[in-house]
C-alpha positions as CSV (number, residue, x, y, z in Angstrom):
1,M,33.7,-4.9,-12.9
2,A,37.3,-3.8,-12.8
3,V,36.5,-1.4,-10.0
4,C,34.7,-4.1,-8.1
5,A,37.7,-6.4,-8.6
6,R,40.0,-3.8,-7.2
7,L,37.7,-3.3,-4.2
8,C,37.5,-6.9,-3.2
9,G,40.9,-8.0,-4.3
10,V,39.7,-10.8,-6.6
11,G,39.2,-11.5,-10.3
12,Q,36.6,-10.1,-12.6
13,S,34.0,-13.0,-12.4
14,R,32.5,-15.5,-10.1
15,R,34.7,-18.2,-11.7
16,C,37.7,-16.2,-10.6
17,R,36.6,-16.1,-7.1
18,R,35.9,-19.9,-7.2
19,R,39.4,-20.4,-8.6
20,Q,40.9,-18.5,-5.8
21,R,39.1,-20.6,-3.2
22,H,40.1,-23.9,-4.8
23,S,43.7,-22.8,-5.3
24,Q,44.0,-22.3,-1.6
25,A,42.7,-25.9,-1.0
26,D,44.8,-27.5,-3.7
27,Q,48.1,-25.9,-4.6
28,D,48.7,-28.4,-7.5
29,S,46.0,-27.0,-9.8
30,D,47.8,-25.0,-12.5
31,S,45.2,-24.2,-15.1
32,E,41.6,-23.4,-15.7
33,M,41.1,-26.8,-17.3
34,D,42.4,-28.6,-14.3
35,M,40.2,-26.5,-12.0
36,D,37.1,-27.5,-14.0
37,E,38.0,-31.1,-13.9
38,E,38.5,-31.1,-10.2
39,E,35.2,-29.4,-9.7
40,E,33.5,-32.0,-11.8
41,E,35.1,-34.8,-9.9
42,E,34.0,-33.2,-6.6
43,R,30.5,-32.9,-7.8
44,V,30.4,-36.5,-8.9
45,V,32.0,-37.8,-5.7
46,G,29.6,-35.7,-3.6
47,K,26.6,-37.2,-5.4
48,M,28.0,-40.7,-5.1
49,K,28.2,-40.4,-1.4
50,D,24.6,-39.4,-1.2
51,E,23.5,-42.6,-3.0
52,P,23.2,-45.9,-1.2
53,D,25.2,-47.9,-3.7
54,G,28.2,-46.0,-5.0
55,N,29.4,-48.6,-7.6
56,S,26.1,-49.1,-9.3
57,S,25.6,-45.3,-9.4
58,S,29.1,-44.9,-11.0
59,V,28.4,-47.5,-13.6
60,S,25.0,-46.0,-14.3
61,R,26.5,-42.5,-14.6
62,S,29.3,-43.7,-16.9
63,S,26.8,-45.4,-19.2
64,S,24.6,-42.4,-19.2
65,C,27.4,-40.1,-20.2
66,H,28.4,-42.6,-22.9
67,N,24.9,-42.7,-24.3
68,S,24.6,-38.9,-24.2
69,Y,27.7,-38.5,-26.2
70,A,26.7,-41.2,-28.5
71,A,23.4,-39.5,-29.1
72,G,25.1,-36.9,-31.1
73,P,25.5,-33.1,-30.8
74,S,22.2,-32.6,-29.2
75,G,22.9,-35.0,-26.4
76,A,26.3,-33.4,-25.8
77,A,24.8,-30.0,-25.7
78,G,22.2,-31.2,-23.2
79,L,24.9,-32.6,-20.9
80,A,26.9,-29.4,-21.2
81,S,23.9,-27.4,-20.2
82,R,23.3,-29.7,-17.2
83,N,26.9,-29.5,-16.1
84,S,26.9,-25.7,-16.5
85,A,23.8,-25.4,-14.3
86,S,25.2,-27.8,-11.6
87,A,28.5,-26.0,-11.6
88,G,26.9,-22.5,-11.0
89,P,27.8,-20.3,-8.1
90,P,26.6,-21.4,-4.7
91,H,24.1,-19.4,-2.8
92,P,26.0,-16.7,-0.7
93,Q,26.3,-17.7,2.9
94,S,27.4,-14.3,4.2
95,L,28.0,-10.7,3.2
96,L,31.5,-11.6,2.2
97,D,30.1,-13.7,-0.6
98,L,28.1,-10.8,-2.2
99,P,29.5,-9.0,-5.2
100,P,31.2,-5.7,-4.4
101,E,28.6,-3.6,-6.2
102,I,25.9,-5.0,-3.9
103,L,27.9,-4.3,-0.8
104,V,28.5,-0.7,-2.0
105,E,24.7,-0.3,-2.3
106,I,24.1,-1.8,1.2
107,F,26.8,0.3,2.9
108,A,25.6,3.5,1.3
109,S,22.2,2.9,2.9
110,L,23.6,2.7,6.4
111,P,24.1,5.8,8.6
112,G,27.5,7.3,8.5
113,T,28.0,6.8,12.2
114,A,27.9,3.0,11.6
115,L,30.5,2.9,8.9
116,P,33.7,3.2,10.9
117,N,32.8,0.1,13.0
118,L,31.9,-1.7,9.8
119,A,35.4,-1.0,8.4
120,L,36.9,-2.9,11.4
121,V,35.2,-6.2,10.3
122,C,37.6,-7.2,7.6
123,K,40.0,-5.9,4.9
124,K,37.4,-6.3,2.2
125,F,34.8,-4.1,4.0
126,R,37.5,-1.5,4.7
127,Q,38.5,-1.4,1.0
128,I,34.9,-1.1,-0.1
129,L,34.2,1.8,2.4
130,N,36.8,3.9,0.5
131,T,34.3,4.2,-2.4
132,E,33.2,7.8,-3.0
133,T,29.7,6.8,-3.8
134,I,29.0,5.7,-0.2
135,W,30.2,8.9,1.4
136,R,28.6,11.2,-1.2
137,R,25.3,9.6,-0.5
138,R,25.7,10.0,3.2
139,C,26.6,13.7,2.8
140,T,23.5,14.2,0.7
141,E,20.9,12.2,2.7
142,E,22.0,13.2,6.2
143,F,23.0,16.8,5.7
144,G,21.5,17.9,2.3
145,M,24.9,18.7,0.8
146,M,24.3,19.2,-2.9
147,D,27.5,20.5,-4.4
148,D,29.7,18.2,-6.3
149,L,33.4,18.2,-5.4
150,R,34.5,16.9,-8.7
151,K,32.3,19.3,-10.6
152,M,33.9,22.2,-8.8
153,E,37.3,20.9,-10.1
154,I,36.0,20.7,-13.6
155,V,34.4,24.1,-13.8
156,G,37.2,25.8,-11.9
157,M,35.1,28.0,-9.7
158,S,37.2,30.8,-8.3
159,S,37.5,31.5,-4.6
160,R,35.8,34.9,-5.0
161,D,32.9,33.3,-6.9
162,L,32.5,30.6,-4.3
163,Y,32.5,33.2,-1.5
164,V,30.0,35.5,-3.2
165,K,27.7,32.6,-4.1
166,R,27.7,31.0,-0.6
167,V,27.9,33.9,1.8
168,N,26.8,37.3,0.4
169,P,25.5,37.5,-3.2
170,Q,25.5,41.3,-3.0
171,V,29.2,41.7,-2.2
172,K,31.2,43.5,-4.9
173,S,34.1,44.9,-2.9
174,G,37.5,43.3,-3.4
175,R,38.2,43.4,0.4
176,F,35.8,40.4,0.8
177,M,38.0,38.2,-1.3
178,K,39.3,35.2,0.7
179,L,41.5,32.4,-0.6
180,L,39.8,29.1,-0.2
181,P,41.3,25.6,-0.3
182,D,41.8,23.5,-3.5
183,Y,39.3,20.7,-3.3
184,E,41.2,18.5,-5.8
185,H,42.8,16.4,-3.0
186,M,39.6,16.1,-0.9
187,D,36.9,13.5,-1.1
188,Y,33.4,13.1,0.4
189,R,34.8,11.0,3.2
190,D,37.0,13.9,4.4
191,V,34.0,16.3,4.3
192,Y,31.8,13.9,6.2
193,T,34.4,12.9,8.8
194,H,36.0,16.3,9.5
195,L,33.2,18.8,8.8
196,L,29.7,17.5,8.7
197,H,29.8,14.9,11.4
198,P,31.8,16.8,14.0
199,Y,29.5,19.8,13.7
200,R,26.2,18.0,13.2
201,H,25.1,19.0,16.7
202,I,25.0,22.7,15.9
203,L,22.7,22.4,12.8
204,G,19.2,23.8,13.3
205,L,17.5,26.8,15.0
206,W,19.0,28.7,17.9
207,Q,18.3,31.7,20.1
208,P,21.3,33.9,21.0
209,D,21.6,35.1,24.6
210,I,21.5,38.8,23.9
211,G,19.7,40.0,27.0
212,P,16.1,41.1,26.2
213,Y,16.6,41.3,22.5
214,G,17.2,37.6,21.7
215,G,17.2,36.6,18.0
216,L,17.0,33.8,15.6
217,L,20.0,31.9,14.2
218,N,19.7,29.2,11.6
219,V,22.8,26.9,11.1
220,V,22.7,25.1,7.8
221,V,24.8,23.1,5.4
222,D,25.2,25.5,2.4
223,G,27.3,23.9,-0.3
224,L,30.7,23.0,1.1
225,F,30.2,25.3,4.2
226,I,28.3,25.2,7.4
227,I,27.0,28.7,7.9
228,G,25.3,30.4,10.8
229,W,22.7,32.8,9.4
230,M,21.2,35.4,11.7
231,Y,17.6,36.0,10.6
232,L,16.5,39.7,10.8
233,P,12.9,40.9,10.4
234,P,12.1,43.2,7.5
235,H,12.4,47.0,7.9
236,D,9.5,48.4,10.0
237,P,6.7,48.4,9.1
238,R,6.9,46.2,6.0
239,V,5.8,43.0,7.8
240,E,5.0,41.0,4.7
241,D,8.5,41.5,3.2
242,P,10.9,38.5,3.3
243,M,13.3,38.0,6.1
244,R,16.8,39.4,5.9
245,R,19.9,37.2,6.6
246,R,23.3,38.1,7.9
247,P,26.2,35.5,8.2
248,L,27.7,35.4,11.7
249,F,30.2,32.5,11.2
250,R,31.1,29.8,8.7
251,I,32.9,26.4,8.9
252,H,34.7,24.8,6.0
253,M,37.5,22.5,5.0
254,W,40.7,24.4,4.9
255,E,43.0,21.4,4.9
256,K,42.2,17.8,4.0
257,N,41.8,16.6,7.6
258,K,40.9,19.9,9.3
259,A,37.9,22.2,9.4
260,T,38.3,25.9,10.0
261,V,35.9,28.2,11.9
262,E,35.7,31.8,10.7
263,C,33.9,34.8,12.1
264,M,31.8,36.7,9.6
265,Y,30.8,39.6,11.8
266,G,31.9,43.1,10.8
267,H,32.8,44.6,7.5
268,K,36.3,43.4,6.8
269,G,35.6,39.9,5.6
270,P,36.0,36.5,7.3
271,H,38.6,36.1,10.1
272,K,39.6,33.7,12.8
273,G,36.9,32.4,15.1
274,D,36.1,29.5,17.4
275,I,33.0,27.4,18.3
276,Q,32.7,25.5,21.6
277,T,29.9,23.1,22.7
278,V,29.0,24.1,26.2
279,K,26.5,21.4,26.8
280,K,23.7,19.6,25.1
281,D,21.5,21.9,23.0
282,E,23.9,24.8,23.7
283,F,27.0,26.2,22.1
284,S,29.0,29.4,22.0
285,T,31.0,31.4,19.4
286,K,34.1,33.4,19.9
287,C,35.8,35.9,17.6
288,N,39.6,35.8,17.9
289,Q,40.2,39.0,15.9
290,T,37.6,41.6,17.1
291,D,39.7,44.4,15.6
292,H,38.1,43.3,12.3
293,H,34.7,44.6,13.6
294,R,36.0,48.1,14.0
295,M,35.5,50.8,11.4
296,P,37.9,53.7,10.5
297,G,35.3,56.3,11.5
298,G,34.9,54.9,15.0
299,R,31.7,54.2,16.8
300,Q,29.7,56.9,14.9
301,E,30.4,55.2,11.6
302,E,29.6,51.8,13.1
303,F,26.3,53.1,14.5
304,R,25.3,54.8,11.2
305,T,26.0,51.6,9.3
306,W,24.2,49.5,11.8
307,L,21.2,51.8,11.8
308,E,20.9,51.6,8.0
309,E,21.1,47.8,8.0
310,E,18.8,47.4,11.1
311,W,16.2,50.0,10.3
312,G,16.8,51.0,6.7
313,R,17.0,54.7,7.6
314,T,19.1,57.3,9.2
315,L,18.7,58.8,12.7
316,E,17.6,62.0,11.2
317,D,14.6,60.2,9.5
318,I,13.4,59.1,12.9
319,F,11.5,62.0,14.5
320,H,10.1,60.3,17.5
321,E,12.5,61.0,20.4
322,H,11.5,57.9,22.4
323,M,12.1,55.7,19.4
324,Q,15.6,57.2,19.0
325,E,16.4,56.4,22.6
326,L,15.3,52.8,22.1
327,I,17.4,52.4,18.9
328,L,20.5,53.8,20.5
329,M,20.0,51.6,23.6
330,K,19.8,48.5,21.4
331,F,23.0,49.4,19.5
332,I,25.0,49.9,22.6
333,Y,23.8,46.7,24.2
334,T,24.2,44.4,21.2
335,S,27.5,45.7,19.9
336,Q,29.3,45.0,23.1
337,Y,29.2,41.2,22.5
338,D,31.4,41.3,19.3
339,N,29.9,38.1,18.1
340,C,31.0,36.2,21.3
341,L,27.6,34.7,22.1
342,T,25.9,31.7,23.7
343,Y,23.1,30.0,21.7
344,R,20.3,27.7,23.0
345,R,18.5,25.3,20.7
346,I,14.9,26.0,19.8
347,Y,12.4,23.8,17.8
348,L,9.6,24.5,15.4
349,P,6.2,23.8,17.0
350,P,4.6,20.4,16.0
351,C,1.6,20.5,13.8
352,L,-1.7,18.6,14.5
353,P,-4.7,18.3,12.2
354,S,-6.9,20.0,14.8
355,D,-4.8,23.2,14.8
356,L,-6.6,26.4,13.8
357,L,-3.8,27.1,11.3
358,Q,-0.3,25.7,10.7
359,P,1.9,26.7,13.6
360,G,5.3,28.3,12.9
361,L,7.3,31.5,13.0
362,F,5.7,34.9,12.3
363,K,7.0,38.5,12.1
364,G,4.9,41.2,13.7
365,T,4.7,44.9,14.4
366,Y,5.4,46.1,18.0
367,G,5.0,49.9,17.9
368,S,8.1,51.9,18.4
369,H,10.1,48.7,19.1
370,G,9.9,47.8,15.4
371,L,9.2,44.3,14.0
372,E,9.8,41.2,16.1
373,I,9.7,37.4,15.5
374,I,7.3,35.2,17.4
375,M,6.5,31.5,17.5
376,L,2.9,30.5,17.2
377,S,2.0,27.1,18.8
378,F,-1.2,25.3,19.8
379,H,-1.8,23.5,23.1
380,G,-5.2,22.0,23.2
381,S,-7.8,24.8,23.4
382,K,-5.0,27.5,23.7
383,A,-2.9,29.2,21.1
384,K,0.3,30.7,22.3
385,A,2.7,33.2,20.7
386,T,6.2,33.2,22.2
387,K,8.8,36.0,21.5
388,L,12.0,34.9,19.8
389,T,13.1,38.5,19.6
390,G,12.2,41.0,22.2
391,D,12.6,44.5,23.6
392,P,13.4,46.2,27.0
393,N,9.7,46.1,28.0
394,V,8.8,42.4,27.1
395,P,12.0,40.4,26.5
396,A,12.6,37.5,24.2
397,G,11.3,34.2,25.5
398,Q,8.1,35.6,27.1
399,L,4.6,34.6,26.1
400,T,3.4,37.7,24.3
401,L,-0.1,36.4,23.2
402,E,-2.4,33.7,24.6
403,V,-5.6,33.0,22.7
404,D,-8.6,31.0,24.1
405,L,-9.9,29.0,21.1
406,N,-13.0,28.0,23.1
407,R,-14.1,31.7,23.2
408,P,-14.7,32.8,19.6
409,V,-16.1,36.3,19.2
410,R,-18.6,37.3,16.5
411,L,-18.0,40.8,15.2
412,P,-20.9,43.2,14.6
413,D,-21.5,45.0,11.3
414,L,-18.9,47.4,9.9
415,E,-20.6,50.4,11.3
416,H,-20.3,49.1,14.8
417,Q,-16.8,47.8,14.3
418,R,-15.5,51.3,13.8
419,C,-16.6,52.2,17.4
420,M,-13.9,51.4,19.9
421,E,-16.4,51.5,22.8
422,E,-18.4,48.7,21.1
423,L,-15.4,46.5,20.6
424,S,-14.2,47.1,24.1
425,R,-17.7,46.1,25.4
426,L,-17.6,42.8,23.5
427,V,-14.1,41.8,24.5
428,L,-14.3,42.9,28.1
429,G,-17.6,41.0,28.4
430,V,-15.8,37.8,27.4
431,H,-12.9,38.7,29.6
432,E,-15.2,38.8,32.7
433,E,-16.7,35.5,31.7
434,A,-13.2,34.0,31.4
435,Q,-12.2,35.3,34.7
436,R,-15.3,33.8,36.4
437,G,-14.7,30.5,34.6
438,S,-11.1,30.5,35.9
439,Q,-12.3,31.2,39.5
440,A,-14.9,28.5,39.2
441,Q,-12.2,26.0,38.3
442,D,-10.1,27.0,41.3
443,A,-13.2,26.8,43.6
444,P,-14.7,23.5,45.0
445,S,-16.5,21.4,42.4
446,E,-19.9,22.2,44.0
447,A,-19.6,25.8,43.2
448,A,-22.1,27.3,40.8
449,E,-21.1,27.4,37.2
450,P,-21.2,30.7,35.4
451,A,-24.3,31.5,33.3
452,P,-23.9,31.0,29.6
453,P,-23.5,34.2,27.5
454,Q,-26.2,35.4,25.2
455,G,-26.1,34.3,21.6
456,A,-26.9,37.7,20.1
457,E,-24.9,39.5,17.5
458,G,-21.6,40.9,18.7
459,S,-21.1,38.3,21.4
460,V,-19.5,34.9,22.1
461,S,-20.8,32.4,19.5
462,A,-20.9,29.4,21.8
463,P,-21.2,28.9,25.6
464,P,-17.8,28.1,27.2
465,A,-19.4,25.1,29.1
466,E,-20.3,23.5,25.8
467,A,-17.0,24.4,24.1
468,E,-15.0,22.6,26.8
469,D,-16.5,19.3,25.7
470,M,-15.6,20.0,22.1
471,D,-12.4,19.3,20.2
472,P,-10.6,22.7,19.9
473,G,-10.0,22.1,16.2
474,A,-13.7,21.3,15.7
475,T,-14.6,24.4,17.6
476,A,-12.4,26.6,15.5
477,C,-12.6,25.0,12.1
478,S,-15.5,22.7,11.6
479,A,-18.0,25.5,10.8
480,A,-15.6,26.9,8.1
481,P,-17.3,30.3,8.2
482,E,-17.3,32.6,5.2
483,P,-14.9,35.6,5.4
484,Q,-16.5,38.6,7.0
485,P,-15.7,42.3,6.5
486,F,-13.2,43.7,9.0
487,V,-12.1,47.2,9.9
488,L,-10.1,48.6,12.7
489,P,-11.9,50.8,15.2
490,L,-11.3,54.5,15.1
491,G,-8.5,55.6,17.5
492,V,-6.6,52.3,17.2
493,M,-3.0,52.9,16.2
494,A,-1.5,50.6,13.5
495,R,2.1,50.8,12.3
496,N,1.0,49.2,9.0
497,E,-2.1,50.8,7.5
498,V,-2.2,48.1,4.8
499,Y,-4.0,45.2,6.5
500,P,-6.6,42.7,5.2
501,R,-10.2,44.0,5.1
502,T,-11.7,40.6,5.6
503,C,-11.2,38.0,8.4
504,K,-12.2,34.4,8.9
505,M,-12.6,34.2,12.7
506,C,-12.0,36.2,15.9
507,F,-11.1,34.9,19.4
508,Y,-10.7,36.4,22.8
509,G,-7.1,36.5,24.0
510,T,-4.7,38.3,26.3
511,G,-1.5,40.1,25.5
512,L,1.5,40.7,27.8
513,I,2.5,44.3,28.5
514,A,5.2,45.6,31.0
515,G,7.2,48.6,31.9
516,H,10.8,49.2,31.0
517,G,13.0,46.4,32.3
518,F,10.1,44.0,32.3
519,T,8.6,45.6,35.4
520,S,5.0,45.1,36.5
521,P,4.1,42.6,33.8
522,E,0.4,42.2,33.2
523,R,-1.8,40.2,30.9
524,T,-4.5,42.5,29.3
525,P,-7.5,41.5,27.2
526,G,-7.5,41.8,23.4
527,L,-8.9,40.4,20.2
528,F,-7.2,37.8,18.1
529,V,-8.2,38.2,14.4
530,L,-7.5,35.4,11.9
531,F,-7.2,36.8,8.4
532,D,-6.0,33.7,6.5
533,D,-3.5,30.8,6.8
534,D,-0.5,33.1,6.8
535,R,-1.7,36.3,8.6
536,F,-3.3,37.2,11.8
537,G,-3.6,40.3,14.0
538,F,-4.2,41.3,17.6
539,I,-5.9,44.4,19.0
540,W,-4.5,45.5,22.3
541,L,-7.4,47.2,24.1
542,E,-5.5,48.9,26.8
543,L,-2.8,50.2,24.5
544,K,-5.3,51.0,21.7
545,S,-2.9,49.5,19.1
546,F,-3.0,46.8,16.5
547,S,-0.2,44.3,15.7
548,L,-0.2,42.6,12.3
549,Y,1.7,39.2,11.9
550,S,2.8,37.6,8.7
551,R,4.3,34.1,8.3
552,L,8.0,33.5,8.0
553,T,8.1,31.3,4.8
554,D,11.8,30.4,4.8
555,Q,12.7,26.6,4.7
556,L,14.2,25.7,8.1
557,S,15.8,22.3,8.2
558,H,17.0,20.3,11.3
559,A,14.4,22.2,13.4
560,Q,11.7,19.8,14.1
561,A,11.1,18.9,17.8
562,P,11.7,15.2,18.6
563,N,8.4,15.0,20.5
564,L,5.8,17.3,22.1
565,E,7.3,16.9,25.6
566,R,10.7,18.3,24.3
567,F,8.9,21.3,22.7
568,E,6.9,22.0,25.9
569,A,10.1,21.9,28.0
570,M,11.8,24.2,25.5
571,L,9.1,26.8,25.9
572,R,9.3,26.7,29.7
573,N,13.1,27.1,29.5
574,M,12.8,30.1,27.1
575,Q,10.6,31.9,29.6
576,S,13.1,31.2,32.5
577,W,16.0,32.6,30.5
578,T,14.7,36.1,30.6
579,S,12.4,36.1,33.6
């Protein structure tokens, strides 16, 4: 109660607040006894005014009181009880009449953006809004900030320990030590006002503008920092390994009323950087000390270090000459930016109960280009895979796979699956039917519809004309087929020889291929193979290659699309960025 009294500027009980109000009305009341007598008189007078005959009521009340006292202790106690009940606190007429602890709970439930205006209402509200509990709750609920400022003071966490914990747990070199501010004089209101709220617009998922290569940046609140993590696929071809993360920038409170941006690129530790909001859903980073990115051994040492981090091997270990050229080209192209990049917001795909599997981000094998990140989303009877990272042939942002969920394919037995000619015959047969169906939709309505395919083994399991009237989710999932054996045909190249030997369903689809520089792009037929809820594959018929995709399981916050329309618009914009 002492804290509440300090917040509202009154005494420690409701009687004290009542005394303050009456002392303003009557300056002659000098004691608590006088105050109680005046309240009793006001209560009596008020009731007398409500009765038709004030004199008779007064006489009756006086005799009643006399009889009550004459009745002995029990009568006096009863009267005291009635007086106490009648003299109780009035019902609050406004927020100002509520106890401070109730106001703290109410204010802590409001969004932080509403609190500055609330502080302008009155002095009492402004005093209450200085309570740490309110701002700590806002930091936790709105931004997921979990670290305790006061606990950090108690345990005395060192600057090095804090850096190692929040930025790079594997760092051991002393050159990464960076003095950080003393949080003793900071509070949660400072963190919310000068760090979390001003930079709230950059939280979430972003795609950097790095030509055809793209990327995936996740900006999160990590302890007392806002950190931009660049997500990198595992080393080729270990597609089921977890993602790798590299910090590109961080923002934290260096002074009580100021947040500092630091560039984390390079190998010399954090240094000065800057962040600018270009427009809605777009921001840019700039490094102010690019000399920190250079290495003593020059470009050769930088390339050797980059190659080991990016590919997990040396150039001598890569025997394929074309692959060496691709790797060297990527290093030259990406290193020229020096972490001065523009980022555009991307959203995770929305999930519907009718989806074939949960949409999301997957990492997949793309031949000599290594592993790339794609986004799988569902659009009615279509499943689409959009590149978040790309290569000089098919850049980031392009639609790498498109699957027709109305055209499931039933595989033959294992012996026939091993034959590439048999698989090509099945998929190309469905491809021709899809082409005729597409032409029929473009033709006048009286045009003849294509003949339904046969239902024999190794064919489409349902006629497209029937499937069009069915819900895509029901077409794909209602039957819940048993897993069937699966094996790649002979002659199909696979970067990862360890792939599932059973699959749930297969569908006809197309994959995008193009020449260097995204020349002559073409959609070619292929087979989409669903292994389980977290893995799928695609057989590229023309390339005679197999891509295996595995789900990215990292928790990604602040990344949900506001609605389906915003997500669809984002996909269209992504394709236009690199077209």
